[in-house]
Structure formats: structure tokens, C-alpha cells
C-alpha positions as CSV (number, residue, x, y, z in Angstrom):
1,M,221.1,-22.9,-73.9
2,G,220.9,-19.4,-75.3
3,P,217.6,-17.7,-74.7
4,P,215.7,-17.6,-78.0
5,S,213.4,-14.8,-77.0
6,R,215.7,-12.5,-75.0
7,P,213.1,-10.1,-73.7
8,V,210.9,-12.9,-72.3
9,A,213.9,-14.9,-70.9
10,E,215.3,-11.8,-69.3
11,Q,212.0,-10.9,-67.7
12,L,211.5,-14.4,-66.3
13,W,215.0,-15.0,-64.9
14,P,215.2,-14.0,-61.2
15,D,216.4,-10.5,-60.4
16,V,218.7,-11.1,-57.5
17,R,219.8,-8.0,-55.6
18,S,220.2,-9.5,-52.1
19,S,220.6,-12.7,-50.1
20,D,216.9,-12.9,-49.6
21,D,216.3,-12.6,-53.4
22,L,218.7,-15.4,-54.0
23,H,217.0,-17.6,-51.4
24,D,213.6,-16.8,-52.9
25,A,215.0,-17.8,-56.4
26,L,216.3,-21.1,-54.9
27,L,212.9,-21.9,-53.5
28,D,211.5,-21.7,-57.0
29,L,214.4,-23.2,-59.0
30,C,215.2,-25.8,-56.3
31,V,218.8,-26.3,-57.6
32,L,221.0,-23.6,-59.1
33,P,224.3,-24.6,-60.6
34,V,227.1,-22.6,-59.0
35,S,228.4,-21.8,-62.5
36,S,225.0,-20.0,-63.2
37,A,225.2,-18.0,-60.0
38,Q,228.8,-16.6,-60.0
39,A,227.5,-13.0,-59.8
40,W,225.7,-13.9,-56.6
41,N,228.6,-15.6,-54.8
42,A,228.6,-13.1,-51.9
43,F,224.9,-13.6,-51.4
44,A,225.4,-17.4,-51.5
45,D,228.2,-17.2,-48.9
46,A,226.0,-15.2,-46.6
47,L,223.2,-17.8,-47.0
48,V,225.5,-20.7,-46.3
49,S,226.8,-19.0,-43.2
50,A,223.2,-18.5,-42.0
51,G,222.3,-22.1,-42.7
52,R,219.7,-21.2,-45.4
53,I,221.4,-22.9,-48.3
54,V,223.9,-25.7,-48.9
55,R,226.1,-26.7,-51.8
56,A,225.0,-30.0,-53.5
57,T,227.3,-32.1,-55.6
58,L,225.2,-33.1,-58.6
59,P,226.4,-35.1,-61.7
60,S,226.8,-31.8,-63.5
61,G,228.8,-30.2,-60.8
62,P,228.2,-28.1,-57.7
63,A,224.8,-26.4,-57.2
64,W,223.2,-24.3,-54.6
65,V,220.1,-25.7,-52.8
66,A,217.8,-23.9,-50.3
67,A,217.6,-25.8,-47.0
68,E,213.9,-26.2,-47.6
69,R,214.5,-28.1,-50.9
70,V,217.2,-30.5,-49.7
71,E,214.8,-33.5,-49.3
72,L,213.2,-32.8,-52.7
73,V,216.7,-32.8,-54.3
74,R,217.5,-36.0,-52.5
75,V,214.4,-37.7,-53.9
76,A,215.1,-36.4,-57.5
77,Y,218.8,-37.1,-57.7
78,G,219.3,-40.0,-55.3
79,A,222.9,-40.1,-54.2
80,V,223.8,-36.5,-53.7
81,T,226.1,-35.0,-51.1
82,F,225.6,-31.6,-49.4
83,D,228.1,-29.3,-47.8
84,P,227.6,-28.3,-45.1
85,A,225.4,-31.0,-43.9
86,P,221.9,-29.6,-44.0
87,T,219.9,-28.9,-40.8
88,P,216.5,-30.5,-41.1
89,V,213.9,-28.0,-42.2
90,R,210.2,-28.4,-42.6
91,N,209.6,-29.2,-46.3
92,D,206.1,-29.4,-47.6
93,L,207.3,-30.1,-51.2
94,A,209.2,-33.3,-50.4
95,A,206.0,-34.7,-48.8
96,H,204.3,-34.3,-52.2
97,A,207.2,-35.9,-54.1
98,D,206.7,-39.6,-53.7
99,D,209.3,-40.5,-56.3
100,E,212.0,-39.1,-58.4
101,F,209.6,-38.2,-61.2
102,A,207.4,-36.1,-58.9
103,A,210.5,-34.4,-57.5
104,A,212.0,-33.8,-61.0
105,E,208.7,-32.4,-62.1
106,R,208.9,-29.7,-59.3
107,I,212.5,-28.9,-60.2
108,V,212.0,-28.7,-64.0
109,G,208.7,-26.8,-63.5
110,G,210.6,-24.1,-61.4
111,W,213.2,-23.8,-64.2
112,A,210.6,-23.7,-67.0
113,A,208.9,-20.8,-65.2
114,S,212.2,-18.9,-65.2
115,L,213.2,-19.5,-68.8
116,G,211.9,-18.6,-72.2
117,P,211.7,-21.5,-74.7
118,F,214.3,-24.2,-74.0
119,L,215.5,-27.6,-75.2
120,A,214.9,-30.5,-72.9
121,H,218.4,-31.9,-73.3
122,S,220.0,-28.6,-72.6
123,L,218.0,-28.2,-69.4
124,A,218.8,-31.8,-68.4
125,T,222.5,-31.1,-68.9
126,R,222.4,-27.9,-67.0
127,L,220.7,-29.5,-64.0
128,G,222.8,-32.8,-64.1
129,M,219.5,-34.7,-64.6
130,T,219.2,-37.7,-66.9
131,P,217.5,-36.8,-70.2
132,R,214.9,-39.6,-69.4
133,L,214.0,-38.0,-66.1
134,A,213.9,-34.4,-67.5
135,E,211.6,-35.6,-70.4
136,A,209.4,-37.5,-68.0
137,A,209.1,-34.4,-65.8
138,L,208.2,-32.3,-68.9
139,G,205.6,-34.8,-69.9
140,R,204.0,-34.6,-66.5
141,L,204.1,-30.8,-66.7
142,E,202.6,-30.9,-70.2
143,S,199.8,-33.2,-69.0
144,G,199.0,-30.7,-66.3
145,G,198.9,-27.8,-68.8
146,L,201.8,-26.0,-67.3
147,V,204.3,-26.3,-70.2
148,I,203.8,-26.7,-73.9
149,R,206.0,-28.2,-76.6
150,G,206.5,-26.6,-80.0
151,H,208.7,-24.5,-82.2
152,F,209.0,-21.0,-80.7
153,T,212.3,-19.9,-82.1
154,A,213.0,-19.3,-85.8
155,D,216.5,-20.7,-85.8
156,V,215.9,-23.8,-83.7
157,S,214.8,-26.9,-85.6
158,E,214.3,-29.1,-82.5
159,S,211.1,-29.2,-80.5
160,E,211.3,-26.7,-77.6
161,W,209.5,-26.4,-74.3
162,C,208.0,-23.3,-72.8
163,D,206.1,-22.5,-69.6
164,R,202.5,-21.8,-70.7
165,A,202.2,-18.6,-68.6
166,A,205.5,-17.3,-69.9
167,L,204.5,-17.9,-73.5
168,D,201.1,-16.3,-72.9
169,G,202.8,-13.3,-71.3
170,S,205.1,-12.9,-74.4
171,I,202.2,-12.6,-76.9
172,G,200.8,-9.2,-77.6
């Protein structure tokens, strides 16, 4: 899932320089594959020790999840295991995610705001989410005016998705 517009994608991706920065990023992204966060392992270890994040086992492999997003991730993914077992944390987002589609919408929306243009199937694979669920989440985000679908990258023939605010910020 190479960033088609490197300057935009680089500006959007979290700039993690501390454990607090990683935790903030996880509040937005909801799930972060461990393979995407290897440069931040020391920060992740400190957050696990402090009980602020846990490792989730997703269909795509292990991912970091902020303690505040555990219930949201459970709703989106169903049978997911966490290590260590999470301590219950007040979670306003889970209360607004009545079903897997609403939960996936929150997760995909967090990722869309952190990427430049992307392909739905690439994001679904990265997040260990079914393509059907990722597409449904993107459709909900599109209906809300938060993402748009189109052709943003010259060498990509498939329809891409992009966060509307990110795209607006890249013009001019």
C-alpha cells in the first residue's frame, strides 16, 4: 500500500516521538499492526507495562490497541484475543458502535485520516478486516462526507479512497 502522494501521506502519518505520542496515535487508529510499528517497540513495551495498550491477535496478525479502544475492536472483529488481558477502561466510542459496521467505520475512519489516497482492499488486508466490512465502513464514511472515492494517483487504475480533509489540505 505505497503512498501515492508521499508528501501528503508523510504529513498525515503520526509523528511518534514518545510513548504518549504512540498512545495518542492508537486512540485515532484504534488498531496498529505490530509490523507497522516496529520503530516504536520501546514505546509500545512501556505502554504495555503501564496498562495503557494491549496486543490483539487479529486475522492479519498481532496489533497494538489502546486500552480505551479494546471494546470497539471487540465489536468490529468479534473473536479477538488480547494480551495482557485488558483492564476495563471507560470507552465512549464503544457505546456509539452498536454493531461491527459502526465499529469498523470508526477504525477505518481513523486510518483514512492518517493516510493519503489508498485502496480499500489494501487497507482491509493491513487491518485484518474482511473486504466486505472495510467497504461497508468506507461507504458509511462516504455517506457522511468524510471520505471520497476517485482516481487520485496517476499510476493507479483502481478506484481509491481518501479522507476529504486530507485531500483538501493537499490542494494548492
